[in-house]
C-alpha positions in Angstrom: 90.4 135.4 74.2 88.5 138.5 75.4 89.3 137.5 79.0 93.0 137.4 78.2 92.8 140.8 76.6 90.9 142.3 79.5 93.4 141.0 82.0 96.4 142.0 80.0 99.8 140.4 79.7 101.7 139.4 82.8 104.3 141.9 84.0 108.0 141.1 84.4 107.6 140.4 88.1 104.9 137.8 87.5 107.0 136.1 84.9 110.0 136.1 87.1 108.1 134.8 90.1 106.7 132.0 87.9 110.3 131.2 86.8 111.4 131.1 90.4 108.6 128.7 91.2 109.6 126.4 88.4 113.4 126.4 89.0 114.8 128.6 91.7 118.5 128.1 90.9 118.1 128.8 87.2 115.9 131.9 87.7 117.6 133.5 90.8 120.3 135.1 88.7 117.7 136.9 86.7 116.2 138.2 89.9 119.5 139.6 91.0 120.2 141.2 87.6 116.7 142.7 87.6 116.9 144.2 91.0 120.5 144.6 92.1 121.0 148.2 91.0 117.7 149.3 92.6 118.4 147.6 95.9 121.9 149.0 96.1 120.7 152.5 95.4 117.9 152.2 97.9 120.2 150.9 100.6 122.8 153.5 99.8 120.2 156.3 100.1 119.1 154.9 103.5 122.6 154.4 104.9 124.4 157.2 103.0 127.4 154.9 102.6 128.2 153.2 99.3 130.6 150.6 100.7 128.1 149.4 103.3 125.3 149.6 100.8 127.0 147.0 98.6 127.4 144.7 101.6 123.8 145.1 102.7 122.5 144.6 99.2 124.5 141.4 98.9 123.0 140.2 102.2 119.5 141.1 100.8 119.9 138.6 98.0 121.5 135.9 100.2 118.6 136.1 102.5 116.1 136.2 99.7 117.6 133.1 98.2 117.5 131.2 101.5 113.9 132.3 102.1 112.9 131.2 98.6 114.4 127.8 99.2 112.0 127.3 102.0 108.9 128.5 100.1 106.8 126.0 98.2 106.5 126.7 94.4 103.0 128.2 94.8 104.2 130.8 97.3 107.1 131.7 95.1 104.8 132.2 92.1 102.5 134.4 94.2 105.2 136.8 95.5 105.2 140.4 94.7 108.9 140.5 94.2 109.6 144.2 94.2 107.8 144.8 97.5 109.3 141.7 99.0 112.9 142.6 98.1 112.5 146.2 99.3 111.0 144.9 102.6 114.1 142.7 103.1 116.4 145.6 102.2 114.5 148.0 104.6 114.7 145.5 107.5 118.4 144.9 106.9 119.0 148.7 106.7 117.2 149.2 110.0 119.5 146.5 111.5 122.5 148.3 110.1 121.4 151.6 111.6 121.2 149.9 115.0 124.7 148.5 114.6 126.3 151.7 113.5 124.8 155.1 112.8 125.1 156.3 109.2 127.6 158.9 108.2 126.4 162.4 107.8 127.9 163.0 104.4 125.7 162.8 101.2 126.3 160.0 98.7 129.4 160.8 96.7 131.9 158.9 94.6 135.4 158.6 95.9 136.5 161.7 93.9 133.8 163.8 95.7 131.4 164.1 92.8 127.7 163.4 93.6 126.3 160.0 92.6 124.1 160.7 89.6 123.1 158.8 86.5 123.7 161.1 83.5 121.0 160.5 81.0 122.4 162.7 78.3 125.5 160.9 76.9 127.2 164.1 76.0 125.8 167.1 77.9 127.5 170.5 77.6 129.7 171.4 80.6 127.3 174.0 82.0 124.4 171.5 82.0 126.6 168.9 83.6 127.7 171.3 86.4 124.1 172.4 87.0 122.9 168.8 87.1 125.6 167.8 89.6 124.8 170.7 91.8 121.1 169.9 91.8 121.7 166.2 92.6 124.1 167.1 95.3 121.5 169.4 96.9 118.9 166.7 96.6 121.3 164.1 98.2 121.9 166.4 101.1 118.2 167.1 101.6 117.5 163.3 101.6 120.3 162.6 104.0 118.8 165.2 106.4 115.4 163.5 106.5 114.6 161.6 109.7 114.8 157.8 109.7 111.0 157.8 110.0 110.5 159.8 106.7 113.5 158.8 104.6 112.3 155.2 103.6 108.8 156.4 102.4 110.3 159.4 100.6 113.0 157.4 98.8 110.6 154.5 97.9 108.0 156.9 96.5 110.0 159.6 94.8 113.2 158.0 93.9 112.3 154.3 93.4 108.7 155.2 92.3 106.9 152.4 94.1 103.2 152.7 94.6 101.8 153.6 98.0 100.5 150.0 98.4 103.9 148.6 97.6 105.5 150.9 100.1 103.0 150.1 102.8 103.7 146.4 102.2 107.5 147.0 102.2 107.5 149.1 105.4 104.7 147.1 107.1 102.8 150.3 107.7 99.2 151.5 106.8 98.9 153.2 103.5 97.8 156.4 105.2 101.0 156.5 107.3 103.1 155.9 104.2 101.4 158.7 102.3 101.8 161.1 105.2 105.5 160.2 105.6 106.3 160.5 101.9 104.4 163.8 101.8 106.2 165.2 104.9 109.5 164.0 103.4 108.7 165.8 100.1 107.9 169.0 102.0 111.1 168.8 103.9 113.2 168.2 100.8 111.5 171.1 99.0 112.1 173.4 102.0 115.7 172.4 102.1 116.1 173.1 98.3 114.2 176.4 98.5 116.3 177.5 101.5 119.5 176.8 99.6 118.3 178.5 96.4 117.6 181.7 98.3 
């Protein structure tokens, strides 16, 4: 009993990976539900194109499913799902960049408002305007990051992955990931400070 307490309860990914190992078809929908929004958001920030992001995210899950079909149950159970899915998304995003360059506009909805998740269900109008302006500025700053810095920055500061997970996702050393994320953060801060002045 003391060993179980020291180790702690399994996290959601471990439980999901175990479910995928036992019955891929039954558990795959849970995987999509758990990660769809995160993957779409990551891809959209990389491509700066909501419509293409939906298509690429769908392809991420199609490829994930086909890969999982070829894996033995032991390998499925051992997967670090979050890193694995982000790695697939990152690779497909890079392929999409090669096929067609991303648009230069920041992420916006069709009506031109920035894509933000409003946490306060009923903010006052002034707060809403200030929040939208801030998110629009951040979106522009992220869109101006180089393709070398953007993935590490978004995975670290938007999606909040650990440096180890980002290194696994991007197939780069942890030191490189830390440097890219930090340089991206400095560039975003500089952009925001320049626009505040």
